[in-house]
Each structure stands twice: as C-alpha cells, then as structure tokens.
N, C-alpha and C positions, 0 to 999 in steps of 0.2 A: 408444434409448428415452429419453424425456424425461417429466417431469411438471411441471405448473404450480407456480410458487413457492407455498409455504404460509406464508411468513413475513410476509405483508402485514399481517395483523391485529395482530401484535405491535408494528409500528411505528405503526399508527393509535392503539393504546393509549398508546404512548410520547408521541405528539404531545399527547394529552390530559393525560397524567400529569406532564409536565415541571414544571408548576406545583406539583404536590403535593410531589414530592421536592426541588424547588429552593426550596420555601417562597415562591413567588410565584404570582400568578394568570396565566392564559394564555387565549388564544382561538385555537384551531387548527381548521381544517376546519369552521368554522361552529358549533363547540360552544360552550356557555355557559362563561364563565370559572369556574374553581374559586375558591372562597374558600380562605383558609389552612386546610390540613388538618394536624392535629398527628400526629406519629408514633404517639401513644398511641391514636388512633382509626383508624389505617390499618394495613396489614400484618396484617389479621385472618385471611386465608384464602389459598388457593392463587391465586384469581383476582386479588386485590389484589397479592400478591407477584409474580405474573407481569407485571402492569402495571408494578410497580417495576423488575423485571428489564428490561423493554422500555426503560425510561428509562436504564438502564445501557448498553444497546447503542446507544441513539439518537445520541449525539454522533458516532459513526462515520459516520452517514448525513447529516451536515451538510456544508455547503460549506467549513467550516473544517477538516475532517479529510479523509475519503476522497472527499467530493463535489467537492473542488477544491484548496484551498490546500495541505493536507498532501500529498495524493497526486500533485500536479503541481508546484506552484511550489517547495515545500520539498525534494522528494525526487527530482526529475528533472534536477538540475544535475550532470551527469556528462560522461564522455567519449563517450557513445553518443548522446545527444540534445541538442538545442539549441532555443532559443526563436526562432522565425522573425520577429524584428523587429530593426530597426536603430537604434531611438531610444527615448526615454522610459524609460530603464532606471534612473534615479536612485532609490535606495532600494528597489529591487525584489529580492524573493527570487530570482527566476529569473535575475538578473544577477550574483549574488554581490556585490550592492551594498547589502545591508541593514545596519541598525544595530539597537540595542536599542529604538529608537522605531518601527520598521517595524510597521504595524498588523497585517499578516497574522501576524507572529510572536506578537503578543499573542493574536490570535484562536485560533491553534492551541494555545497554552499554556492559555488559559482553557477551551477545549473539552475538553482532556484532563483537566484537574482537575475539570471538571463531571462527567465520567464517573466519576471517582474518588469524588467527593462522593456521587453517586447510589448507587454501589456500597456505600460505607460505611453510608449510611442503611438500605439493605436488609439488609446483613449484621448490623447491630446490632439489628434488629427482627424478623427472620424467625422466630426461635425461638419467639416467642409465638403464631405463626399456627397455626391448626388446619388441618392437611393431612397427607397420608401422609408418612412419613419418606423414602420414595423421592423424592417430588416436592421435599421440602424440601432434601434433599442435592443434587439436581440443580440447583436454583435457586441454592443456596449455591455450588456448584462453578463455575457459569457466572459469577456475580457476582465471586467471589474471583479467578477467572482474568482477567476483564476488568479488574479493578482492577490486577492485576499487569501486564497487557499495556499499559495506559495509562501506567503508570510506566515500562515499558521504552521506549515511544516517546519519553517525556520524557528519559530518560537517554541514549538513542541520539542525540537531537537536541541537547540542552542540556548534556550531560556530567554535571553534578552538580546535583541538584534535591532539594527536600524530599520525603521519603516520608511521605505522609499516610495513616495507617492507621485513623483514626477521625474521626467528625464533630466539628465545632467547636460546642460549646455556649456557649463563652465567646469573644467576639471578641478579647479580650486574649490568647488563646492562639493566635491565628492566625499570629503570627510564628514562623518555624521555620527553622533553618539547613539547608543542603543536607547530605544524606548523601553520604559519599565514594563515588566511582564504583564501586569494587570491592564495597564493602559493599552498595550499592544493588542491584547486579546479582545478588549472592549471595542477597539477600532475595527478589528477583523469581523467581529459579530455585526457591528453596524454596517460595514461595507457589504457583507453578505445579505443582510436584511434589505438593503437598498436594491439588491439585484432581483428580488422576488418579482416585482411588477414588470421587470424588463425581459427576463429569460423566457424561452419557449415553454408553452403549457400544453402543447398538443402534438406538433409535428415530430418532435423527438421522443415522444413517450416510449416508442419501441426501439430506440437507439441508445444504448448505454454508453456509447463513446462520446456523446454530447452532454454538456451541462444543460440541465432543464430544471423546471420548478421542483420536482421531487428530489433531485440530487442536491439542490441548494438547501431544501428543508432538512434532508438527512445529514448533510455535512454540518449544518448549523447545530443540529442536536449533538453531534460529536464535539464541536468546538465548545458548546455550552457545558457539556459534561466535563471537559478538560478545565474550563474556567471555574467550575463548581468545586473541583477537587484540589489535590495538592499539585504544586505548591502555592497556587494563587488563592486558594481557599475562598472562592466566591460564594459557596454555600447555596442555601435554599433558593435564592432568586434565580440562579442559573440552572438549578435542577428543574425549576418551573419552566424556564425557557426551553430546556432540553425536552421535557415532556410535551410541551406545546408543539415544537417543530417535528418531533418524531410522530406525534399524533396526526399531524397534517399529512404525512406520507401514508399512515395507516388509513385515515379517512378517505384518501383519494381513491382507494380501491384500484389503483393502477398497477399494483405489484402483488405478487403472491409467491408462495413457496412451492416449487416443483416437487411433487411427491417422490421423485427419483433424486436422491441426494447426489448422484453422479452427473445428472443431466447438464446442469449449468457449467460444470467444469469441462465437460466434453465440448460444449459449445465454444468455450473460450479457446480450446485447442483446435477446433475444426472450422474456424472461419464463419461462424454462424451466431445469430442472435436467437434467443428463445423468446418469441413474441407471444406465446400463449400465457406463460406465467410471469415473464418479465421480471424475474427474480434479481438479476443484476441491474442495479440502478445506475452505477457509474463505473466504468472500467477503462483502463488504458489500452488503446489499440496498437497492436504490433502487426507488421505486414512483411511478407516476402521471406525468402529463404537464403538470400545472398547468391544462391545458385541461379536465380532467375533475374538477376540484376535489379531486384527491388528488395528493400529491407529497411527496417528501423534497427533498433539495437537491443533486442530481447535475448536474455539468457534464461528466461522463465521456461521451466521444463528441463533445462540443462544444468545450471548450478543448483537450482532448487527443483526437486521433482523426484519421481521414482527412479531407482537404479536400473539403467539399461546399458549394455556393453557392446553393442554392435556399432562400430564406427563407419560402416559403409554407407554411402549416400543413399543407396536403395534399400537400406534396412529400416527398422522401426525407430531409429534415432539413438544417438549416444548421449549419455548424461554423466556428469561428475557427481551428482546426487549428494551434495555436501551436507544437506540438512536432514536429520532424522528426529523422530520423536523420542522424548525422554520417558523414563519410568513414571514421572509425574503425570504426563499426558496419558500414558497407558492405564494407570490406575484410575484416572478419572473416567475413562471409557469403561473400565471393568466394573464400575459401580452398577452399570446396567448392561447385562450381557447381550441385550437385544439392540444395542445402539448401532444403527446402520452406518454411522460416521466413522467408526473405528478403522475399518479397512479402507475407507476412502482416504482418511488422513494419514494413517500409518499402513502403507501398502504391505500386504501379506506375502508378496513375492517380488523378485526382480527378474529382469530379462537378461539371459546370458549372451555371449557373443554371437550366438546363432538365433537370437530372438525367441528363445524357448523360456517359458515361465518356469522359475525355480522357486518353490515355496521356502520361506524362512522356517527354520526349525522352531519348535516351541520355546526353546531357551534363548533364541536370538531376538528378543523383544526390541532392544535398542538398535538393532540393525535395520529395522523397518524405516524406510525413507518416507519423506513427505509424498503422499500419493495424490494430492490435489492437482498436480501438474504432471501429466504423463505424455511423453513424446509418442508413445504407441497410438495415441488418439489423433495425432496430426494426420492430415490428409494429403500433404504434398508427396508426390512420387519420389522426389529426391530431397534429401535433408542435409543441411549443413551440420557439421559435427558440433559446433559450438553455439550457433545462433538459431533462434526459433521464431515462429510467428504467433506464439501463444500470448493471449491477452492476460492482463493482471487486474484483479478486482480492487477497486477503491471503496465502493459502498455496495453492500448487499441488503436485500430486504430483511433477511434474518438478523443482521446487525441492527437495523432500525427497530425491529420488534424488541430486541433485547435492550437497546437503549431506552425505549419507551417503558419497559418493565422496570428497569433500574431507576429511572427518574421518578416514576410514580411512587415507588417504594421509598425513595429518599425524601420526596416532598411531604408525603403523608406519614412517614415514620411507621408505616405498615403497608403490606401489599394490598393494593386496590383490586377490584374486579378486572379493571383494564390491565393491570400488571399481570395478573394470572392469565388472562386471555392471551396477552402478547407472548409470554414465555412458554405457555403451553402449546401455542401454535408451532413453535420451534421444536419442542420436545416431541410432540405428536408426530411431526414429519420424520424425526429421527428414530421413532419406534420405541420411545421410552415413556414410563408412566408420567401422567400429568401431576402437577403440584397442587396442594390445597392445604389450608389450615396451618399456615406458617407464621411465625413471628417476624418482626422486622429484621432481626439479626439472621434468622434462619433463611429467610428469603434472599437477603443480601448475599449470603454465602452460596446458595444455590444458583443465584444469578451469575456470580463470578465464575463458578464452575461451568455453567452453561456457556458462557462466553468463551471459556477455554476450549471446550469440546467443539463448539461451532466455528470459531474464528481462528483456530491455530494456523500458523504459517502464513498469515495474511497481513503482516506489518501492523498489528493491532495490540497484541498481548503486552509487549513491553510498556507501551504508553498507558495501557490499562493499569498495570502494576504501579507505575509511577504516580498516576493521578489518585490511586487508592492509597498511596503512601506506604506500599509494602514491597517495593522492588528489591531493596537490599535484603530484607528478611527472606523473600522467596528465592532469591539467588543463592545467598550464603547458606541458609538453613534447609529450605525445602529441596532445592536442586542439589545442594551438597550432600544431604542425607540420602537422596535417591541415587546419586552417583556412587555412594559407598555401599549400596545394597548389593548383595551377592548376585542378584538377578542381572545386574547391569553387565557384568563381565563373567558370565558363567561358562563361556566356551574357552577352550584352551587355544593356544597359539597354533597347534597342529590342526585345529579344525577350521582355520581360516580358508576361505575359498580361493581357488587358484586364480580366479579373475579379479580378485581383490574386492569383491563385494562383501566379504565376511571379515572376520578379524575382531580385535578388541579395540574399541575406541573409548578411552577413559578421559578424554580431554574435557568433558563436562565438569569433572571434579576440579580441574585446574582453573576453569573459568569461574566456577562458584567461589573458589578460594581467593581469586584475584579481584572480585567485584567489590568496589567501594561505593560510598554514598555519591561521590562525584559522577559515577557512571550512569546515573539517571539521565544525565545530559551529556552533551559533547562540547569540547572546547572550540571556541572561535578560532578559525585557522590563522596561523602565523602570517600567511601571505596577506590576509585581509588586514590584520593589525598593523602590518608594516606600511601599508598605504593609507589606511584610514586612521589618522593620528588622533581623532576624537573618540575612537572606540576603544573600550577597555575589555579585557578578558572577563567572562562571566564569573559570578561568585563561586561557582562549583569547581572552577579550575584555577 
C-alpha cells in the first residue's frame, strides 16, 4: 500500500516564507517578493504559524544539508564508500582535505543556524496566535524538536558550538562562546524529551516527512548513543536511555520492515509513502523537477546513486554517481552470499547513454555505485539532468532495531533476548542467518558489521565510527589495506568504458593516507570566527 506524499504544500509555503522569518525579501516560484514583515504582525493564526513551521523544516531540503553537501560530501567519508575521482581533491570535504575556509563547511553551518533562527522566531511568537491548543502544542513540539536536532547535527560535526536558544534583537549580542560538548548534548536530550508530550501521536503516523512521537523517540536513541560513546564518554546511563527510547518505537508497533529490501527506496524515488510497513520513520521531502517550475534542492540520485548516462530530459535520468562501495563493504556482504542488500547497496549494473543495463564485470567490484538511489525509479516524464525529487532517509526502523540491540548489549555487557530479537529481525529480512549464543564482544562486532551492511550510504557510518572511537583506525588501516588489495584496481586502463563509467579509481588510498585524528570533526568556519569574537576554534583544529 502507498499514498502520494502530502507534504508538498508545506514546502511551497516555506519557499514563500523564508523572507518573512529571515527578515529579508525573496522571490521563489514566481511569487511576488515579501516586504519586511514584523513578528508583531505575523504569527497571528494557525495558517501563519504553519507557514513559519515550514520555514523551520525547509533548510533540510536545501543543497547545503540533505540535498547534497551534508548528506553526501560531509557524512559519507568512511570505510564503506569512496568518491570515484582521482584528482581535484584539494580543499574538498569528500577528500578529508578541508580547512576552516572550505566553502561547503560554511554553507552547512549557516543552513543549520538558519533553521535554528527560524525555530526561535516561531517559538517566541506562537503563544499570541489564535488557534486550538492541540495545534499550538503540535507546532511548538515540532519546532522545538527541530531546533534541538539542528543543534545536534552541529555538535556531531563541529564538536562544540554556540547553543542559540533565542532570537537576536541586538546585533551586539551575537557573539557567543561554544557550550561544552557534554553540556550541549545533555541540553539537546532534555529539549527532545520535552517535545514528547507535544508532538503528534496519530495523524502523522503514516507520514515520514513530519516529526511525530516515534521519530522523536528514534532520534533520542541516536543522540543518547552518541552521548554514551566517544568523545563525551557518557557511558552506561546514556546506553540505558538509548535502549529505553529505541524500545518505545519497537513497542509502538507502528513500524515494520518491508520484506522487499528495495520497496522503501523505490517509494522515496516515486513520490509515495509505504503505509503498510511504514519502515521510513523520518525522511526529508524533495519536490519537483525544476522543469515543472516546482523544486527543492535535491541532488539525491544524481551525485549519489547508481550510474546512469542518459542526459536527455525524456530518458531515465543522468547521474554523476560519485559514490561507490569499497572492498570493505563488499567483503562484509560476501560473508553471507544470500544477503539481499548487496545488490541494493552496490548496484551490479549501470545504465548507458541509451538507458540499457550493462552489468559490471566480476573484477569491477569497486565500480559498483551506491544503488539505494536510482533515477530509473523516478516517475516524472521529464527529468532535470542535475536535480531530482528523490527523498532522503533520516531515520529508518531498521536503524532503530539495531540501536536497540546495541544499547541492550552495552548496558548488560551481554546480548539480551531483546537484543537478539532486534538484530535478527534485520538479518532475517536481509536473508542471512540469525545470531545466537554470542559473547558481549562477539555480539558487539556483529552489530557493528550489521549496521554497515544495513545503513551504508545514509550519513550514519562515519559518526558510528567516531562514537565507537575507531574512525582513524578504520580509515587508515582497514580502508588503506583494502585500497591496496589487488582486487581494487584489477582492470587495466584499456578496459575503461567509453562512457566513463569504468576505469581505475584509486583515490580511496589517498583519502586513507590523508586522514588524521582531527578529521573526526570539522573546523568551525573562519567566517563565523571572524564575526563571533567570543567563539574559539574547536580543540581538534
């Protein structure tokens, strides 16, 4: 069962409203620019507050965040995926060659704080609006949660950042020091916990584009796991919280795993929600093709996705397909030859310029691109070469089950029955044997490998490696060893495909060698340091 997305209008409203909440004028989708609108004459009713809420969501649907830079270049630098280029890596996020002046780092920083600013404006003015208390609470809950979530993404990426809880009426008050890492995470957790009684618990259950109770519980589990691990070392207390919140999602019985591992991904590409299994708990919605005068800013399926070479608008879609699986990922799949996820994640073919499937040869393992996002699944009759309407997952039920299994094992120092149940649900759907009779250490390793197989290419792996304290080792040693394996570059230059889908990409070895301890985090942008005189560069940089 599926239903068409119903979140389209909220983003159209956001496109129009960005000028209002940002106190600048704008001209989107052919609309007339807004003049300056004072908070005293806005936020008067549910309609206006819904528009303001749309503007809080909207930064996620830009190229700076989940449309491209955050979801791909910042968060897919790990041991499972690599960027299929051999040159022009100076200063690039995807090459671990960035600095505090790298433009994309500033773009991500600015977009996250834009979301926070928009949330503050709404939260400070919503109480005067005339609407039902139920609607007011729901809008408050979503805005408050998104403000906390944006802060979490900042802390996760930049280590220590300013926590901005209110709008700036006085530009002289803009300078603010960073909050300590542990204090910031504890504030984020408390803020999210406060949202639980406010957010929707029923109407949005089948709508993964909205924040709702189960998405709050699931993200809380993620934040608590981050707080439990490196570098804040919160330990057992936060593993208990993570287990508690992941278990709330499990006990709700509102989500399940679709037996077809491809189904959820096809829904994300085809403008549909899966309302039978409801596997996607929270996703970023992208709309339009730019050819129909409606669009957000998604490169999902284009910069990350399977290789396709037809650039005609009426074809199946063009892709740059920058991200491919490494031998590390391949070998994890090869542990179980029946794993249904291998060919989903590492597509066994590409589409040539005539939209004909061409299978990769057996020795072209590391030419297999990320297959979770495939433009051939899109339904628009005309496609833009560079921009897509494909959605991006933030939280999936499989992730919640694996977080539950991990937290249970860490709290009890051995796998519990619930831990086995959770991980085996994921493994059973994948078509691989269930686990049993493992020690704490054995289960921990199996869990980490399972997260790799299930969640690769989803902006999760790098942060998993950081919180486990093994990012440097996995990049330098594990990826470095894999990149030197003769299987990586077994084809000759003469075997490179005429349409450039083949060839030798040995850049992963360069990234492995360049990775240092500081690359677990990102430098605070120079642009921010130049105006925020109370803020200092984080300790990693």
